[in-house]
LUMFI-611095 format. One record per atom (N, C-alpha, C, CB): residue number from 1; y, z, x. Coordinates in Angstrom, 2 decimals. Glycine has a CB too. Layout:
<sites>
NUM | Y | Z | X
...
</sites>
This chain:
<sites>
1 | -1.18 | 0.00 | 0.84
1 | 0.00 | 0.00 | 0.00
1 | 1.24 | 0.00 | 0.89
1 | 0.00 | 1.21 | -0.96
2 | 2.21 | -0.82 | 0.52
2 | 3.40 | -0.95 | 1.34
2 | 4.57 | -0.24 | 0.69
2 | 3.74 | -2.42 | 1.57
3 | 5.26 | 0.54 | 1.46
3 | 6.47 | 1.21 | 0.99
3 | 7.55 | 0.15 | 0.84
3 | 6.91 | 2.35 | 1.97
4 | 8.23 | 0.09 | -0.29
4 | 9.26 | -0.92 | -0.54
4 | 10.39 | -0.88 | 0.47
4 | 9.81 | -0.75 | -1.92
5 | 10.62 | 0.29 | 1.04
5 | 11.72 | 0.40 | 2.00
5 | 11.38 | -0.24 | 3.33
5 | 12.08 | 1.85 | 2.21
6 | 10.11 | -0.33 | 3.68
6 | 9.76 | -0.92 | 4.98
6 | 10.10 | -2.40 | 5.02
6 | 8.27 | -0.72 | 5.28
7 | 10.08 | -3.02 | 3.86
7 | 10.36 | -4.45 | 3.81
7 | 11.84 | -4.71 | 3.58
7 | 9.54 | -5.10 | 2.71
8 | 12.59 | -3.68 | 3.24
8 | 14.01 | -3.85 | 2.96
8 | 14.76 | -4.26 | 4.22
8 | 14.62 | -2.55 | 2.39
9 | 15.78 | -5.01 | 4.01
9 | 16.64 | -5.45 | 5.09
9 | 17.39 | -4.25 | 5.66
9 | 17.62 | -6.55 | 4.61
10 | 17.57 | -4.26 | 6.98
10 | 18.34 | -3.20 | 7.62
10 | 19.82 | -3.38 | 7.29
10 | 18.12 | -3.20 | 9.14
11 | 20.49 | -2.27 | 7.04
11 | 21.94 | -2.31 | 6.85
11 | 22.57 | -2.65 | 8.19
11 | 22.49 | -0.95 | 6.29
12 | 23.57 | -3.50 | 8.16
12 | 24.22 | -3.95 | 9.39
12 | 25.65 | -3.40 | 9.43
12 | 24.23 | -5.50 | 9.50
13 | 25.97 | -2.72 | 10.54
13 | 27.28 | -2.10 | 10.71
13 | 27.95 | -2.71 | 11.93
13 | 27.16 | -0.56 | 10.85
14 | 29.18 | -3.19 | 11.74
14 | 29.97 | -3.73 | 12.83
14 | 30.97 | -2.67 | 13.26
14 | 30.70 | -5.06 | 12.41
15 | 30.97 | -2.35 | 14.55
15 | 31.93 | -1.40 | 15.12
15 | 32.87 | -2.20 | 16.02
15 | 31.21 | -0.25 | 15.91
16 | 34.17 | -2.08 | 15.76
16 | 35.19 | -2.75 | 16.56
16 | 36.03 | -1.66 | 17.20
16 | 36.07 | -3.75 | 15.69
17 | 35.73 | -1.36 | 18.45
17 | 36.34 | -0.23 | 19.17
17 | 36.35 | -0.55 | 20.66
17 | 35.56 | 1.11 | 18.90
18 | 37.50 | -0.40 | 21.32
18 | 37.59 | -0.76 | 22.73
18 | 37.25 | 0.37 | 23.70
18 | 38.96 | -1.25 | 23.02
19 | 37.27 | 1.60 | 23.26
19 | 36.97 | 2.72 | 24.15
19 | 35.46 | 2.88 | 24.33
19 | 37.58 | 4.03 | 23.60
20 | 34.95 | 2.78 | 25.57
20 | 33.51 | 2.94 | 25.80
20 | 32.97 | 4.28 | 25.31
20 | 33.20 | 2.78 | 27.27
21 | 33.75 | 5.35 | 25.44
21 | 33.30 | 6.67 | 25.00
21 | 33.14 | 6.71 | 23.48
21 | 34.28 | 7.76 | 25.46
22 | 34.12 | 6.15 | 22.76
22 | 34.05 | 6.14 | 21.29
22 | 32.98 | 5.16 | 20.83
22 | 35.43 | 5.78 | 20.68
23 | 32.82 | 4.05 | 21.54
23 | 31.73 | 3.11 | 21.21
23 | 30.39 | 3.84 | 21.27
23 | 31.73 | 1.90 | 22.18
24 | 30.18 | 4.59 | 22.34
24 | 28.92 | 5.33 | 22.51
24 | 28.75 | 6.35 | 21.39
24 | 28.89 | 6.02 | 23.88
25 | 29.81 | 7.12 | 21.11
25 | 29.74 | 8.13 | 20.06
25 | 29.42 | 7.49 | 18.71
25 | 31.06 | 8.92 | 19.97
26 | 30.13 | 6.42 | 18.37
26 | 29.88 | 5.76 | 17.09
26 | 28.48 | 5.17 | 17.02
26 | 30.91 | 4.65 | 16.85
27 | 28.01 | 4.60 | 18.12
27 | 26.63 | 4.06 | 18.13
27 | 25.62 | 5.16 | 17.88
27 | 26.33 | 3.37 | 19.48
28 | 25.82 | 6.31 | 18.52
28 | 24.89 | 7.43 | 18.35
28 | 24.96 | 7.99 | 16.93
28 | 25.19 | 8.53 | 19.37
29 | 26.18 | 8.14 | 16.41
29 | 26.38 | 8.72 | 15.08
29 | 25.84 | 7.78 | 13.99
29 | 27.87 | 9.01 | 14.84
30 | 26.01 | 6.49 | 14.18
30 | 25.62 | 5.53 | 13.15
30 | 24.17 | 5.06 | 13.28
30 | 26.53 | 4.34 | 13.19
31 | 23.53 | 5.37 | 14.40
31 | 22.14 | 4.94 | 14.61
31 | 21.25 | 5.56 | 13.54
31 | 21.65 | 5.33 | 16.03
32 | 20.41 | 4.72 | 12.99
32 | 19.50 | 5.15 | 11.94
32 | 18.38 | 4.12 | 11.88
32 | 20.24 | 5.29 | 10.55
33 | 17.22 | 4.55 | 11.50
33 | 16.07 | 3.64 | 11.44
33 | 16.35 | 2.44 | 10.53
33 | 14.84 | 4.38 | 10.95
34 | 17.14 | 2.65 | 9.51
34 | 17.41 | 1.58 | 8.55
34 | 18.70 | 0.82 | 8.82
34 | 17.45 | 2.14 | 7.19
35 | 19.24 | 0.96 | 10.04
35 | 20.51 | 0.31 | 10.36
35 | 20.46 | -0.44 | 11.67
35 | 21.62 | 1.33 | 10.40
36 | 21.24 | -1.49 | 11.72
36 | 21.51 | -2.20 | 12.97
36 | 23.01 | -2.05 | 13.22
36 | 21.07 | -3.72 | 12.90
37 | 23.37 | -1.53 | 14.39
37 | 24.77 | -1.33 | 14.74
37 | 25.13 | -2.34 | 15.82
37 | 25.04 | 0.14 | 15.23
38 | 26.17 | -3.14 | 15.56
38 | 26.66 | -4.13 | 16.52
38 | 28.04 | -3.64 | 16.96
38 | 26.73 | -5.59 | 15.89
39 | 28.20 | -3.43 | 18.27
39 | 29.45 | -2.90 | 18.81
39 | 30.21 | -4.00 | 19.54
39 | 29.17 | -1.72 | 19.76
40 | 31.50 | -4.11 | 19.22
40 | 32.37 | -5.06 | 19.91
40 | 33.60 | -4.30 | 20.40
40 | 32.77 | -6.25 | 18.97
41 | 34.24 | -4.85 | 21.43
41 | 35.38 | -4.17 | 22.03
41 | 36.72 | -4.82 | 21.76
41 | 35.19 | -4.08 | 23.47
42 | 36.74 | -5.88 | 20.98
42 | 38.00 | -6.58 | 20.71
42 | 37.89 | -7.33 | 19.38
42 | 38.35 | -7.56 | 21.86
43 | 39.04 | -7.79 | 18.90
43 | 39.05 | -8.59 | 17.67
43 | 38.32 | -9.91 | 17.89
43 | 40.50 | -8.85 | 17.19
44 | 38.52 | -10.51 | 19.07
44 | 37.84 | -11.78 | 19.37
44 | 36.33 | -11.60 | 19.36
44 | 38.30 | -12.33 | 20.75
45 | 35.84 | -10.52 | 19.96
45 | 34.40 | -10.26 | 19.96
45 | 33.89 | -9.99 | 18.54
45 | 34.07 | -9.06 | 20.88
46 | 34.70 | -9.31 | 17.73
46 | 34.31 | -9.05 | 16.34
46 | 34.19 | -10.35 | 15.57
46 | 35.33 | -8.11 | 15.66
47 | 35.16 | -11.24 | 15.77
47 | 35.09 | -12.55 | 15.10
47 | 33.83 | -13.31 | 15.52
47 | 36.36 | -13.40 | 15.43
48 | 33.51 | -13.27 | 16.80
48 | 32.30 | -13.94 | 17.30
48 | 31.05 | -13.33 | 16.68
48 | 32.22 | -13.85 | 18.83
49 | 31.00 | -12.00 | 16.61
49 | 29.84 | -11.33 | 16.02
49 | 29.69 | -11.69 | 14.55
49 | 29.95 | -9.81 | 16.19
50 | 30.80 | -11.75 | 13.85
50 | 30.76 | -12.12 | 12.43
50 | 30.27 | -13.56 | 12.25
50 | 32.15 | -11.97 | 11.79
51 | 30.69 | -14.44 | 13.14
51 | 30.27 | -15.85 | 13.05
51 | 28.81 | -16.01 | 13.44
51 | 31.15 | -16.72 | 13.94
52 | 28.36 | -15.30 | 14.46
52 | 27.01 | -15.48 | 15.00
52 | 25.94 | -14.69 | 14.25
52 | 26.99 | -15.09 | 16.44
53 | 26.29 | -13.52 | 13.77
53 | 25.28 | -12.61 | 13.22
53 | 25.24 | -12.57 | 11.71
53 | 25.53 | -11.25 | 13.73
54 | 25.99 | -13.40 | 11.06
54 | 25.95 | -13.38 | 9.61
54 | 26.67 | -12.19 | 9.04
54 | 24.53 | -13.40 | 9.13
55 | 26.22 | -11.74 | 7.88
55 | 26.91 | -10.69 | 7.15
55 | 26.71 | -9.30 | 7.68
55 | 26.50 | -10.73 | 5.75
56 | 27.69 | -8.47 | 7.44
56 | 27.61 | -7.05 | 7.75
56 | 27.81 | -6.29 | 6.45
56 | 28.67 | -6.64 | 8.82
57 | 27.26 | -5.08 | 6.41
57 | 27.35 | -4.25 | 5.22
57 | 28.52 | -3.28 | 5.28
57 | 26.07 | -3.48 | 5.04
58 | 29.06 | -3.07 | 6.48
58 | 30.17 | -2.15 | 6.66
58 | 30.77 | -2.42 | 8.03
58 | 29.72 | -0.65 | 6.52
59 | 32.09 | -2.22 | 8.14
59 | 32.76 | -2.35 | 9.43
59 | 33.56 | -1.09 | 9.72
59 | 33.69 | -3.60 | 9.45
60 | 33.52 | -0.67 | 10.98
60 | 34.34 | 0.43 | 11.47
60 | 35.34 | -0.21 | 12.42
60 | 33.48 | 1.57 | 12.19
61 | 36.63 | -0.05 | 12.13
61 | 37.66 | -0.80 | 12.83
61 | 38.72 | 0.12 | 13.43
61 | 38.32 | -1.79 | 11.88
62 | 38.84 | 0.07 | 14.75
62 | 39.90 | 0.79 | 15.45
62 | 41.20 | 0.01 | 15.29
62 | 39.55 | 1.00 | 16.96
63 | 42.32 | 0.70 | 15.24
63 | 43.59 | 0.00 | 15.11
63 | 44.16 | -0.46 | 16.45
63 | 44.59 | 0.89 | 14.42
64 | 43.80 | 0.22 | 17.51
64 | 44.35 | -0.12 | 18.82
64 | 43.31 | -0.94 | 19.60
64 | 44.75 | 1.18 | 19.62
65 | 43.44 | -2.26 | 19.53
65 | 42.52 | -3.15 | 20.21
65 | 43.25 | -3.88 | 21.32
65 | 41.89 | -4.16 | 19.21
66 | 42.54 | -4.32 | 22.35
66 | 43.22 | -4.94 | 23.49
66 | 43.85 | -6.30 | 23.19
66 | 42.25 | -5.10 | 24.61
67 | 43.35 | -6.99 | 22.17
67 | 43.85 | -8.34 | 21.91
67 | 44.65 | -8.48 | 20.62
67 | 42.71 | -9.29 | 21.87
68 | 44.67 | -7.46 | 19.79
68 | 45.48 | -7.51 | 18.56
68 | 45.54 | -6.13 | 17.94
68 | 44.89 | -8.53 | 17.55
69 | 46.44 | -5.96 | 17.03
69 | 46.51 | -4.73 | 16.25
69 | 45.39 | -4.80 | 15.22
69 | 47.93 | -4.55 | 15.57
70 | 44.68 | -3.72 | 15.02
70 | 43.57 | -3.71 | 14.08
70 | 43.98 | -4.06 | 12.66
70 | 42.93 | -2.36 | 14.08
71 | 45.25 | -3.82 | 12.31
71 | 45.71 | -4.17 | 10.97
71 | 45.70 | -5.68 | 10.77
71 | 47.12 | -3.63 | 10.73
72 | 45.95 | -6.42 | 11.83
72 | 45.89 | -7.88 | 11.75
72 | 44.46 | -8.32 | 11.44
72 | 46.38 | -8.53 | 13.07
73 | 43.49 | -7.73 | 12.13
73 | 42.09 | -8.06 | 11.88
73 | 41.67 | -7.61 | 10.48
73 | 41.18 | -7.42 | 12.94
74 | 42.12 | -6.46 | 10.06
74 | 41.81 | -5.96 | 8.71
74 | 42.29 | -6.96 | 7.66
74 | 42.47 | -4.58 | 8.48
75 | 43.52 | -7.42 | 7.78
75 | 44.07 | -8.39 | 6.82
75 | 43.27 | -9.69 | 6.85
75 | 45.56 | -8.67 | 7.12
76 | 42.89 | -10.11 | 8.05
76 | 42.10 | -11.33 | 8.21
76 | 40.74 | -11.20 | 7.52
76 | 41.91 | -11.65 | 9.70
77 | 40.10 | -10.05 | 7.69
77 | 38.79 | -9.82 | 7.06
77 | 38.91 | -9.83 | 5.54
77 | 38.20 | -8.48 | 7.54
78 | 39.98 | -9.29 | 5.02
78 | 40.17 | -9.25 | 3.56
78 | 40.50 | -10.64 | 3.00
78 | 41.29 | -8.28 | 3.20
79 | 41.12 | -11.49 | 3.77
79 | 41.46 | -12.84 | 3.29
79 | 40.26 | -13.77 | 3.25
79 | 42.54 | -13.46 | 4.17
80 | 39.27 | -13.53 | 4.09
80 | 38.11 | -14.41 | 4.16
80 | 37.12 | -14.09 | 3.04
80 | 37.42 | -14.29 | 5.53
81 | 36.71 | -15.09 | 2.26
81 | 35.72 | -14.84 | 1.20
81 | 34.41 | -14.25 | 1.75
81 | 35.43 | -16.14 | 0.45
82 | 34.08 | -14.60 | 2.97
82 | 32.83 | -14.13 | 3.57
82 | 32.84 | -12.65 | 3.91
82 | 32.54 | -14.93 | 4.82
83 | 34.02 | -12.09 | 4.18
83 | 34.11 | -10.69 | 4.62
83 | 34.95 | -9.83 | 3.68
83 | 34.68 | -10.63 | 6.02
84 | 35.48 | -10.40 | 2.64
84 | 36.42 | -9.69 | 1.76
84 | 35.82 | -8.43 | 1.12
84 | 36.90 | -10.61 | 0.67
85 | 34.53 | -8.44 | 0.84
85 | 33.92 | -7.32 | 0.12
85 | 33.29 | -6.27 | 1.05
85 | 32.86 | -7.83 | -0.81
86 | 33.31 | -6.49 | 2.36
86 | 32.72 | -5.53 | 3.28
86 | 33.54 | -4.24 | 3.27
86 | 32.63 | -6.12 | 4.73
87 | 32.91 | -3.09 | 3.04
87 | 33.66 | -1.83 | 3.16
87 | 34.16 | -1.69 | 4.61
87 | 32.78 | -0.60 | 2.75
88 | 35.43 | -1.33 | 4.76
88 | 36.02 | -1.19 | 6.09
88 | 36.57 | 0.22 | 6.25
88 | 37.13 | -2.23 | 6.33
89 | 36.09 | 0.90 | 7.30
89 | 36.56 | 2.23 | 7.64
89 | 37.45 | 2.08 | 8.86
89 | 35.37 | 3.22 | 7.91
90 | 38.73 | 2.39 | 8.70
90 | 39.67 | 2.35 | 9.83
90 | 39.57 | 3.67 | 10.56
90 | 41.14 | 2.08 | 9.35
91 | 39.51 | 3.59 | 11.88
91 | 39.43 | 4.78 | 12.71
91 | 40.53 | 4.68 | 13.76
91 | 38.01 | 4.93 | 13.38
92 | 41.34 | 5.73 | 13.87
92 | 42.48 | 5.66 | 14.77
92 | 42.95 | 7.05 | 15.20
92 | 43.64 | 4.91 | 14.11
93 | 43.67 | 7.07 | 16.29
93 | 44.26 | 8.33 | 16.74
93 | 45.67 | 8.50 | 16.18
93 | 44.29 | 8.38 | 18.27
94 | 46.14 | 7.52 | 15.41
94 | 47.48 | 7.57 | 14.81
94 | 47.36 | 7.97 | 13.35
94 | 48.20 | 6.21 | 14.95
95 | 47.69 | 9.21 | 13.05
95 | 47.57 | 9.71 | 11.69
95 | 48.83 | 9.58 | 10.88
95 | 47.16 | 11.13 | 11.72
96 | 49.75 | 8.75 | 11.32
96 | 51.02 | 8.54 | 10.63
96 | 50.76 | 8.14 | 9.18
96 | 51.86 | 7.47 | 11.35
97 | 51.39 | 8.83 | 8.21
97 | 51.17 | 8.50 | 6.79
97 | 51.55 | 7.05 | 6.45
97 | 51.98 | 9.44 | 5.92
98 | 52.55 | 6.50 | 7.12
98 | 52.92 | 5.11 | 6.85
98 | 51.83 | 4.15 | 7.30
98 | 54.24 | 4.77 | 7.56
99 | 51.22 | 4.41 | 8.45
99 | 50.13 | 3.57 | 8.95
99 | 48.93 | 3.69 | 8.01
99 | 49.73 | 3.96 | 10.40
100 | 48.64 | 4.90 | 7.58
100 | 47.55 | 5.13 | 6.63
100 | 47.78 | 4.32 | 5.36
100 | 47.41 | 6.64 | 6.29
101 | 48.98 | 4.43 | 4.80
101 | 49.31 | 3.71 | 3.56
101 | 49.23 | 2.20 | 3.78
101 | 50.72 | 4.10 | 3.07
102 | 49.69 | 1.74 | 4.93
102 | 49.62 | 0.31 | 5.22
102 | 48.17 | -0.17 | 5.28
102 | 50.34 | -0.01 | 6.53
103 | 47.32 | 0.61 | 5.92
103 | 45.90 | 0.23 | 6.03
103 | 45.25 | 0.16 | 4.65
103 | 45.14 | 1.24 | 6.92
104 | 45.53 | 1.14 | 3.81
104 | 44.98 | 1.09 | 2.45
104 | 45.55 | -0.11 | 1.70
104 | 45.30 | 2.41 | 1.68
105 | 46.83 | -0.39 | 1.90
105 | 47.45 | -1.54 | 1.27
105 | 46.83 | -2.86 | 1.72
105 | 48.92 | -1.55 | 1.55
106 | 46.34 | -2.90 | 2.96
106 | 45.70 | -4.10 | 3.50
106 | 44.24 | -4.21 | 3.09
106 | 45.80 | -4.12 | 5.01
107 | 43.70 | -3.15 | 2.47
107 | 42.34 | -3.22 | 1.97
107 | 41.33 | -2.31 | 2.62
107 | 41.87 | -4.58 | 2.10
108 | 41.77 | -1.36 | 3.45
108 | 40.82 | -0.40 | 4.03
108 | 40.21 | 0.45 | 2.93
108 | 41.53 | 0.50 | 5.09
109 | 38.94 | 0.79 | 3.10
109 | 38.26 | 1.66 | 2.14
109 | 38.35 | 3.12 | 2.53
109 | 36.81 | 1.25 | 2.00
110 | 38.57 | 3.38 | 3.82
110 | 38.69 | 4.76 | 4.32
110 | 39.54 | 4.74 | 5.58
110 | 37.29 | 5.39 | 4.59
111 | 40.14 | 5.88 | 5.88
111 | 41.01 | 6.03 | 7.05
111 | 40.60 | 7.32 | 7.72
111 | 42.54 | 6.02 | 6.66
112 | 40.11 | 7.24 | 8.96
112 | 39.61 | 8.41 | 9.68
112 | 40.42 | 8.59 | 10.95
112 | 38.09 | 8.25 | 10.00
113 | 40.90 | 9.80 | 11.14
113 | 41.67 | 10.11 | 12.35
113 | 40.75 | 10.64 | 13.45
113 | 42.78 | 11.13 | 12.04
114 | 41.03 | 10.19 | 14.68
114 | 40.36 | 10.73 | 15.86
114 | 41.13 | 11.97 | 16.30
114 | 40.28 | 9.67 | 17.03
115 | 40.48 | 13.00 | 16.77
115 | 39.03 | 13.17 | 16.79
115 | 38.51 | 13.42 | 15.37
115 | 38.63 | 14.34 | 17.72
116 | 37.26 | 13.08 | 15.17
116 | 36.66 | 13.21 | 13.85
116 | 35.36 | 13.99 | 13.96
116 | 36.41 | 11.83 | 13.20
117 | 34.91 | 14.51 | 12.83
117 | 33.65 | 15.25 | 12.77
117 | 32.52 | 14.22 | 12.66
117 | 33.63 | 16.26 | 11.55
118 | 31.69 | 14.10 | 13.69
118 | 30.63 | 13.08 | 13.68
118 | 29.67 | 13.19 | 12.50
118 | 29.84 | 13.16 | 14.95
119 | 29.32 | 14.41 | 12.11
119 | 28.39 | 14.57 | 10.99
119 | 29.02 | 14.13 | 9.67
119 | 27.94 | 16.04 | 10.88
120 | 30.27 | 14.51 | 9.45
120 | 30.96 | 14.10 | 8.23
120 | 31.14 | 12.59 | 8.21
120 | 32.33 | 14.81 | 8.11
121 | 31.45 | 12.00 | 9.36
121 | 31.63 | 10.56 | 9.45
121 | 30.31 | 9.85 | 9.12
121 | 32.12 | 10.16 | 10.85
122 | 29.21 | 10.32 | 9.71
122 | 27.90 | 9.71 | 9.45
122 | 27.53 | 9.81 | 7.97
122 | 26.81 | 10.40 | 10.30
123 | 27.83 | 10.94 | 7.35
123 | 27.55 | 11.10 | 5.93
123 | 28.37 | 10.16 | 5.07
123 | 27.80 | 12.53 | 5.51
124 | 29.64 | 9.99 | 5.42
124 | 30.51 | 9.09 | 4.68
124 | 30.02 | 7.65 | 4.79
124 | 31.95 | 9.19 | 5.19
125 | 29.64 | 7.24 | 5.99
125 | 29.14 | 5.88 | 6.21
125 | 27.84 | 5.67 | 5.42
125 | 28.90 | 5.62 | 7.72
126 | 26.94 | 6.64 | 5.48
126 | 25.67 | 6.52 | 4.74
126 | 25.93 | 6.36 | 3.25
126 | 24.77 | 7.75 | 5.00
127 | 26.86 | 7.13 | 2.72
127 | 27.19 | 7.05 | 1.30
127 | 27.77 | 5.68 | 0.95
127 | 28.18 | 8.16 | 0.90
128 | 28.65 | 5.17 | 1.78
128 | 29.25 | 3.85 | 1.54
128 | 28.19 | 2.74 | 1.59
128 | 30.37 | 3.56 | 2.56
129 | 27.27 | 2.85 | 2.53
129 | 26.20 | 1.85 | 2.63
129 | 25.28 | 1.91 | 1.42
129 | 25.38 | 2.06 | 3.92
130 | 24.98 | 3.10 | 0.93
130 | 24.15 | 3.24 | -0.26
130 | 24.83 | 2.62 | -1.48
130 | 23.84 | 4.73 | -0.53
131 | 26.14 | 2.87 | -1.63
131 | 26.88 | 2.28 | -2.74
131 | 26.88 | 0.76 | -2.65
131 | 28.32 | 2.80 | -2.78
132 | 27.10 | 0.24 | -1.44
132 | 27.13 | -1.22 | -1.25
132 | 25.77 | -1.82 | -1.56
132 | 27.55 | -1.57 | 0.20
133 | 24.69 | -1.15 | -1.14
133 | 23.33 | -1.64 | -1.42
133 | 23.05 | -1.61 | -2.92
133 | 22.28 | -0.80 | -0.66
134 | 23.54 | -0.60 | -3.60
134 | 23.36 | -0.49 | -5.05
134 | 24.08 | -1.62 | -5.77
134 | 23.87 | 0.86 | -5.54
135 | 25.29 | -1.98 | -5.31
135 | 26.02 | -3.10 | -5.92
135 | 25.28 | -4.41 | -5.70
135 | 27.46 | -3.19 | -5.35
136 | 24.78 | -4.60 | -4.48
136 | 24.05 | -5.84 | -4.18
136 | 22.81 | -5.98 | -5.05
136 | 23.66 | -5.90 | -2.70
137 | 22.07 | -4.88 | -5.20
137 | 20.85 | -4.90 | -6.01
137 | 21.21 | -5.20 | -7.47
137 | 20.09 | -3.55 | -5.91
138 | 22.28 | -4.59 | -7.96
138 | 22.71 | -4.81 | -9.34
138 | 23.15 | -6.27 | -9.57
138 | 23.86 | -3.84 | -9.69
139 | 23.70 | -6.88 | -8.52
139 | 24.15 | -8.27 | -8.62
139 | 23.02 | -9.25 | -8.31
139 | 25.32 | -8.52 | -7.67
140 | 21.84 | -8.72 | -7.97
140 | 20.69 | -9.57 | -7.70
140 | 20.71 | -10.22 | -6.33
140 | 20.61 | -10.62 | -8.73
141 | 21.46 | -9.65 | -5.39
141 | 21.54 | -10.23 | -4.04
141 | 20.59 | -9.58 | -3.07
141 | 22.94 | -10.11 | -3.52
142 | 19.80 | -8.65 | -3.51
142 | 18.89 | -7.94 | -2.62
142 | 17.75 | -8.79 | -2.14
142 | 18.35 | -6.73 | -3.30
</sites>
């Protein structure tokens, strides 16, 4: 007898973060048997990963990237029909209320300030992935 979950597709998470230390932390926090985590260090690398690897179920996006402001990439992801529905969690060391409001206005689903609680972050991501999987199943895309 086969468990239905063993055949299920792995959830795919894109991490866009230029700091090697935060990349490592996010990879460790987001690692799960049912997930594939793809880490990129720039907006250009994120675009390449999106083009090469197909769809992602969630993106974690730093605002301070070496090649562009993360808000520019956020707006770009929301404009594209292929990525418009991906839940996006913005992660930044800038907790300015105006930046937070701008990110939500651009389509962010969550805004997390560094430093963050790894356990709470992992729980939030897991919940968002479960909701996204539930919507896909309801729409018959599973």
